[in-house]
N, C-alpha and C positions, 0 to 999 in steps of 0.2 A: 503493500499499499503505499503510495506517495506521501512526501510531506506536504504540511498543508500551504506553505509559501515555495515557489520559486523564481529566483533573481536571475534574469538574464543580463550579462556584463559583457562588452566587448572584450576582447583582449589587445589593448594597446597600452603604451608607456605611460600614458596622463592618468590612467585610472588611479586613484589615492587609495593608500594601505587601509584607509576605512573600511576596506571590506572584510576586513578582520571581524569586523563587529556582524557580520553578518554569519557567526558561526553560533547561530542559535540550532537549538535542536531540532526545531521544526520547518527549518530555512534549507531549500536546497539551492546550489550555485551551479548556474548552467553558463556556460563561456559561447561568445559568438566568435567567429573569426575576425570581424571587424563591424563597422558601425554601419554597413550597407543594410537595405531592409530585407534583401534575402539570407544574408548571414544571420541576422536577428531572428528572422521568422523561422529558418532551421532551428535556432536554439529554442524557440517558444514551443515548437512541435514536439523537442525531447522532453522539456520541463513535465513532472508529473505532479505538482502543487495544485489545490483548487484555484490558487490565485497566481497570477505570473506578473512579477513586478519588473519592467524593464529598463535600465539605466544607461544613459548614452555614453556614461563612462568617464566625465568629464568631473572630476573631485567632487562627487554627489556624497551626501551623510548617508552611510549604510543604516544607520538606526531609522532613517525617515522612509526606506524602503519598507521595512517590516510595519511602520506606523501607517503605511497607504494601505497596505492589505488589511491590517486590524481594523484601520476606519472604514474600507469598504465593507468588510463583514460586518462591522456594529450599524451600520448606515442602510444595510441591506440594499446596497447599490450593485451596479455591473462593473463601473470604472470610475477610477480615482485618479484625477490628474495632478501633477505636480507641476502647477504654473508660476512661469518665471516671472519674478517681479523686479523692477530696479532697471529694465530695460526697455527699449522701444523697437518692436519687432515688426518690421515692414512685411515679413513674409505672412505673419497672422492677418494682418490687415487685407492685404492681398488675396489671402484664402478666404478670407470671411465675404470678401467681395464676389469670388467666383462662387462660394458655396453658401450663402446668406441663412439657408436653413438648416442644413447639415453641419456647419461649422461654428455658426453664430452664437452659440450659448455658450462654449467655454471659452475663458479668456486667452487660454495658450492653447489652440488645437495643434500646433506643431512641436508641442514639447517632446523631449526624449526621454522623460522621465514619469510612469505612470505605471498602475496597478490594475490589472483586468482580471473579472471571473472567467475561469478557463470554460465554463460550460455556456457562457454567455455570447461567445463569438464563433464564427466558423473560420478558421485560420485559412481555409482554400478560397475564401474571397479577395485575400489579400494579393496584389500582384508584387512578386519579387523585385520588380524595377521601379518600385515607388521610391519616394523622397522621404516620408517619415511613416512609422509604422503606426503612430496615433492617428493621423490624419487619414491613413487608408481606413483603421477601425472604425473612426467615425462617419465616415464616407459610404462605407459598405454597410455599416450596423446604424442607421438613422436613429433606433429606436434604444440605445443605451441609458439606461437611468446612471446617471454621473452626479461625482462631489467633485470640487477641486480644493487642494490645499497648496496655500502659498509658500514659496521658498523663496530663498534668494539666491542669485548667480548672476555673476557678470555676464558682459556679452561676449558672445564668442568671437574673437577677431582673427582665427586662423588664416593664416596667408597674406594678410594684410588687404587693401584696398581690392586688389584684384582679385583676391581669392575670395572677397565678399560677393564683388560682382558676377564671378564666374558661377558661384553657388547660388546667387539670385536668378541667374537665367536657366540654370539646370532645374531650380524650383518652379520657376515661371513655365517651363517647357511640361514639366510634370503636370502640373495643374490644368493645363491644355487638355491634355493626354487623357486625364482622369475624368474632366469634365465632359470630353466626347464618350469615354467610354459607358459612364452614366448614362448620357445620353441615347447611345445607340441601346444600352440595356431596357432604358425605357419606353423606346418605341418598338417595342413588340405588339404583337397584336393585342395581346390581354390588356397590355397597357393604352393601347389606342382606345380600346373597346370602354375602359375604364373611363379615360377622359370625355369620350364620346358620350358616355352613358350620364355623366356628371353632367355634360353642357346640356343634354336634353332634358335633363330633369328641372336644371335652372331656367330653362325655356319653359318648360309646362308649368313649374312653379311661379314664373312671371305672369304667364296667362290667367292662372288661376287668381294671382293676386290682383290681377287688372279689375277681374269681375268683383274681387273684395274691395277695390279701391271704389267700383260702382256703387255699391251697397252703402260704403260707410258714407261717400260724401253726400247718396241719397237720404241717409237718415239723419246726417248733419245738416242737412238743408231742411228738412222737415221740422226737425227740433228746434234749430236756432234761427231760421228764416221764416218759415212758412206757417207753422202750426202752432208751436207752444212759445217762441221767442224765449227760449232758456239760454242761460250763459253759453258763448260757445263752448267754453272748456268743458263743462259740465256734458253740453250736447255731443264734443267729440270724445268723451269717455265712454257714454253710454252708444253712440255709433260703433266704437271699438267693439263693445260687447256683442253688437250683432253682426258684426263683420266678421268676427273671429269666429262666431260658430258656423257661419257660412263657409269660410276658407278652411274651417276643420273637416265640414263635413266633405267637400271637395277634396280635397288633400287625401282624405282616407280612401275615397271610393274612386278617383280618377286617377293620382299620382302614384301614390304607393298601395298597390294592390295586393302585393304577395310579399311574402318573408318579413312581416312586420314584428319588430320586437315588442312583447309585453302585451297588454289587453288595450282595450279602445278606452276605457277610463283612464288607465295609468298615461297613455298617449294623449290623450284628451286634457288632462290635467296638466301636463308638460307644456302641451300647446298653448293652453291659454296663460300660465306662466310667462311662456316666451314672449306672447303679445300684450301682457301687462306691464311686462318690464321695458318693452319698446315702447308702451304707453307712458311710462313714468319719464323716459327719455325725452319721448315727442312734445309733451305738453308744454315745459319750458321754452323748448324752440318755437311750438306754434304760437305761445304768446309773445314772444320775440319779434316773431315776422308779422304779427296780426296788429299789435300794441307799440313796436318799435318802430319797425318799417314799413307798417300801414298796408301791406299786403292782403287781398280780398283772403277772407276765411278760407272758402273753399279752395282756392288757389293755393294757400299756408299749407292746410291739410292735407293735399296731394302732395306738395314737395317734401313734407316732414314724412309722410307713408313711403314714398319714392327713395328717401334716403337710408331708410331703415332695410330697405327690400333684402340687401345682399347679406345682412348681418342675421336675418331672420332666416334667411334662406340655408346658411351654412350651418346654422346651429340646429334646424329643422332637419335637416339631411342627415349631420351627424351625431347628434346628441338626441333626437327623437325617435328617426328611422333609421337610424344606424348604417345608412347607405356609403356614408363616408368613413367608415371604421376599415382599418388596415385590414387586408385579407390573410396575412401571415400571423404567425403564432408569437410573433413578440410582442411583449409589454409595452404599452407607449411610454414615450419619453416623458418624465416629470415636468410639468413647466415651469416651476418653480428651481431658480438656479440656486445651487448649495456651493458657499465658500467656506473654506475651514482654515483659521490661521491661529493656531494654538499658542503662538507668541506673542500675538496682540492683545492688548487689554481694552475692555469697553470703554469708550471716552467717559470721563466722568462729566459731571454737569458744567456748563460755559460758565467761563472764568474761574473755575475752580471752587467757587465761593459756597457756604454753606448755607443751604436752603431756609426760606423765611420762615418766623412761624405759619403764616399761611400756607407755606408749600408743604411744612411738615404735618400739619393737620391732618389727621385721619379719621373722620367724621363716622365710618360705618367700620364697626369693630365686631369681631367673631372668634368664638371658641370652639373647633372642632374635638370632642374628648380623644385624646389618643393620638389625633393627627397634627396639628397645628394650630398657632392663634393668627389670625388674619386683620391686618389693617388696611382700608381703603378709603381712597377719595373718590370711588366708584361705586355707588349702592350695588350690592348682590344678592338680588331677591332669591336665588337659590340656596342661599344661605341663613336666608331669615330665620329658622328655628335655632340657630347657634348665634344668635343677635347677642352681643355681651358687652354693651356699652362701659362698664366697670374697666376694662382694660385698658390700660395703660398705651403710650404710642410704641413702645418697643416691643412690637409684635414679631412672629417669626416669619410673614410673609407680609410684604407690602406692597400694594396697588395704587401706584402715583399717574395722575395725567401730567405728560409734558410735551416737548417737540421731540419728535423720533422721526429720523429719516433725512435725506437729502433735500436741497431745494430743487434740484433737478430732477425731471420726470424719468423714470426708467423704463427700457425697452420690456423688461420683464419682472416679475416678484423674484427678490432675491433672500436667502435664507443665510445667515452667518453665525460661525462657531468661532469663540474665540477661547482664550485661556480661561476666561473667568464667568463668559457665559453666553449669551445667543440673542441675537435679533431678527426681526422680519420686516424689510422695506416692500412697499408695493408699487404700481407704477406711477401714482400721482405726486411722489415725493412726498413732502409734508403734510400733503392733505390727503394723503393714504391711510387705510386702516394699518398702521405700521405699529410694532411693539419690540422692546427689548427687556432683558431678562439677566439680572446680574445675579449668579448662583454662589452668593456668601451667606453671611450670617448678619443680618437677616437675608432672606431671600428677596431682590427688590423686581419688581414688575413695573415698567413704564410704557404706558399706552397713549396714542396719539389721540387728538380730542375728536377724531373722526370715529376711533373705535370707543372711547368711552361713551359715547352717545347710543350705544349698543349693550347695554351690561350683560343681557344673556350671552353674547358672543365673547366679552370678556371671560366669563367665566367657564362656558363649556369648550371654548377652543384653544384657552391659555391656562386658565387657574385651574381647573380640574385636571390637566393633565400633568401639571405640576404637583397636585395635591396624591394622584397617585404614586409616582415615585418616592414624595416625603414619606406617606403611609408605609412603603416598603421600608425606607430606611428606619422608622419606627417599629419593625416588627408587626405590620398589619398589612392586609392587601384591600384595595377599593374595587371591591367586585361588582362587575355590572350585572345585579339581578334584584329582583324583588324579596321582601321579607316579610313575614307576617309570625304572630305566635298564637298557635292553634292548639287547643286541648293542653294548654300550658307547654307546649315545647315551639321550639323556633323552625321555621320552614322556609328554605331558601326556593325561590321561582326564578331559573333563568330561561332565557331565549334570544332570540336575533332581535335586534333593535324592531320595534313596531309590529311584534308579534301577537300582542293580548296581554302583557303583564298588568298594566296598568287595570283594565277590565276585570280581569282575575281577581286584584287582590281590593277593587272596590266592592266586590260582589262577596268576597269572603268576609270583610269587615262588617258589609252591612246585614247581610244572611246568614252568617256564622259565628258574628260576633269575637271575629278573630282580633288581636291587637295590633297595630301598625308599626314597622320598623322604618321599612323605605318602598318605593317601588321600583326604581331606578337603579340605585347605587346601594351598595351596603359595606360597612367594615367588617371586615373577617380577621380573625385572629387565630394562630396555628392551632389552640387549644379549642377548636369548634365554638368558640364565644364569636358573638356578632353585636356590633354597635349600631345603634340606629343612623340614617342620613337621610331625614324626610325630606327630600326637594320637594317643591309643589311639582302636581302631578301634571303632566301634557296631555291633554286631551285629545287625541288623533281622531280620526274619521271612524274608525271600528270601534272605538273607546265610546263613544256617543250613546250606543245602546246600554252599557252599564251607567250612565247618570239619568236620575230621574227627572222630570220637567219640573218639578218644583224647586230644584236645588239650584236653579240658574233662573235669573229674571229673563224677560222676554228679549231685552237688548242685548243681555249676554247671550243667550241662544240663536239670536240673529248674527250677530259677530263671531261665534264659534263655527257655524256653517262654513265660512270662508276661511278663519284659522286652521280649522281642523283638516282642510283640505290641502291647505299649501303646507303645513307641519305634517303631513303623513309622510308615508312612506314613497309614495309617487313623487312629492315634491322634494324629499331628501336625494331620492334615485337622480331627479333632474338637475340637483344640484352637484351631487356628484360627478354628473358627466360634464357640467359646465366647469368644474375646477378640472377637468383635463385640460382643457383651452388656456391659450394664454391671456388669461384677462384676472384682474384685481379681486379674486374670489373671496377674499376676507372683507373687503370694502363692497362687494356687491351682497353678500350674506349680512352683513349689518345694515347696509341701508334697508334690505327685505325686512329684517327683523323689527326695523322703527317704523316702516310703513305698515306691516301687520305683525304685530307682536303674536310670539308664540302662545297658544291658550292652555296658560298654567294656572290651576288652582290648588291652595293647599289642601291638604285631605279633610282636614276639620271643615273647611268651608263648604265641603260637598257634602259631608255626612258626619253625624255624631261619630266619636271615635277614640279610644286610646291609644296614646303614643309612647311606647315603653323604649327607655335608652339602651337596654342592652338585654341579650337573651342567649340560650344555648342551643344551638343547631342540633336537631335530629334527623331531619329529611330533607333531601334535594330533589326537586321535581324540574327536568329540562322539559318543558312544554312546547310542541311543535302543533302545527296543522296539518290534518291529514286523516287517514282512516284509523277509526278508533283504534286503540291499543295501548299496552304499557308493559314495562320489563324493567330489570335490574341493569343498573350501569356500572360496569367494571371501574375501578378506581381510576385506571390512568386514561380510559374513555371518558371517564367525568372532567378530569383535569385539563385534557385537550378540549374539551366541548366549551367548559367554562372559561379559558382562555381565550380560545376563538371567540365567545360572545363578547366577552369584556373588550376585547379588540376591535371588534364589530362596532362597539359605541363611540371609539373615537376614528371614526373614517376621516372626518372632514380635515381640508389642509388647514394648519401646515404641520399635523401632526407627525406624519412618516418623518419629517424633517427635523421638529422638534424634539420627541421622545430620544432619538440618539444622542442629542446634544445635551442631556442633563446628566449633571454629575452632582452627587450627594454625598459631600464629605469625600472619601476616598473610593466611594463606589461610582463607578462609571455605568453606562446603560446598560451593559450585558451582564455586568455583577448585580445589578437592580432588578434584571428582567428573570436570572436564577434565583433571586431572594424570594422574588414575588411566586415563582412556581414552588419553590420549597414550602412557602406558607400555605398556600393552597393544598398541595399534596398532605401537608401536616393536618390540617381542618377536615380534609375528606375522607383521612382514614378513620375519623370517629362518625360520619355521616353516613346514613343510608342513601346512596342515590339511584334514582329511577326515572326513566323517561314516560311521557305522556302524551298520546297524540289523539286530537281530536278532529272533526271537520266543522264544528259550529259553534266554537268557543266555549265550551260548557267545562273549562278545567275546573272552573270553581264547584260544581257539581260532585266532580270524582276526588279532589284532592281532600278535602274533610274525612269520607269514609276511609280513604288508604291510611290518613293519618291516625285516625281514631282507631282504627283495628292494631296498629303500632301500639299506640298509647294503651290500651288495653291490654294487650298482651305483656307489655313492660310494666304494667300496674301503676299507669302514670295519671290514667284518668277510670 
């Protein structure tokens, strides 16, 4: 069996004695005859490690080679590039111009120092006559998930000016050959058919859009000018509702007739979400044209619809109907760029001055037993149960509002990891939904003003991810599960997101007098104890069946109809599809949450109940929809399922980039993951685990009987 890391180095006099650092027990050193692509490629084929590190041989630190591979493993990416800093590289600029999509993301696509996951690439795709192995990899494998590590290397001036010019000409010639080769490859019959199909769909979508424009304009004319004389913005909104329904019916029946993913309902929800997002963009532009430029309202309406046509088509074609998805099995490239500089510190506040009393003051304070104390300048409704105003300002986690990000806009979102923390910056510069985290004592989270206006996103996308790993460092696990106390014993209920845990818990509390601990996250200890974590309940569409009509006001019911649709499984899936595009997805999410807040209610707002702070777990039920049945779960199967379900709760960006950057004390991400698994395995060794499947959301009818039988047998009831 091969070692975990293979390091490929060329045999040249310039290679530093730092190679001695590679004498690690799981590192294999493979030598190449020279720096040519053919020689390096031959050495890569000989390598047996899961990760192959290529070093170009110019005095590079051997310890960094191992760190590149370790970083790729911990961040679950395919490629880690050591990007050179401190030099201006004309070759990089030229390469990005010739291949703007395939080479545009990394800072240094011509680097000679990188680590790649062996099973993520096909070395036979690379041409031995190439200029740089990395550039060939990126061009031939455009969907590699990557991260970049900054390292300092002086410019290579071998051969003087003439040598630089000669190498530049060779590089330019290779770019031309590579571009020609790629164009020839893409010009196959299947590629032509793909492009032709896309153009035909765009044309048909445009024709359907024209009919929708007629419908939209007619409704706007009737409501604003002819019949009711309502305000043009209100009329435009109502016209959008009618035309969206019209467009969806025609798109479903005429354009995408076969091979459609999901159900009609799920596609309809996403289609309406897309058009309403476009409406939110259109209305300010419409107001500007009508009130600012004095364009006729019907003409302005048509212009704004036409401007958003291409965006609507691209999103509908790829994210709703799936026609734009790649046909290969390769995963999509992450739209968020990842930069790692473990020698760089996060910048201190401007001017290095101490914060004023107003900036220091944390008006919202929370104490989560066994996890952490939290002080925040942003109210966090999910933690209302733990509100503790008696706390001082010296809390263990502090959430502040400040200036985060560069003044200039960015071509794509960037996630950075440094020696002391992490940061996330979106496309709109300082106007974006940005944040940074300093992993010290205390842990300090600074969010931008745009993000602070959406407290739900601050908590769900940032703070809860931090709490998960802080809990592990304190010997507990923040488990994605519901928990109630039934017949005197604790019962965990686990499932994938939006399966039906909330509705089941509501019925158990109402109909079987269960005591409440949580419906989404539970604090689990190795000895089988659980602590309550009573976040407000999210009422998704299918959960409505578990809410009684008298428990909400008529106004709340009307609002809930829209909220439960948007914040349901279909809305979440649509958001996840959008997150694969190069969009400011945190900003989009924050804006959506502000316009249509999630339907969240404290459990005692919906029905009388008792919340208990702690319980001892006896039973675990993993619930699912399907044919009626139940059975025992082996301990290893239960562990894998609960870890998978917990991970399912953290799907939304930038968790994939944030989690591997978290270091608590001496424990990095991989150590924290191992400790989390150990906590879960220890707890499950004391619990009876079962799966329970029903087709009609009736888990609450079955669980009490199963728990009652166990309790009676053991003398608890």
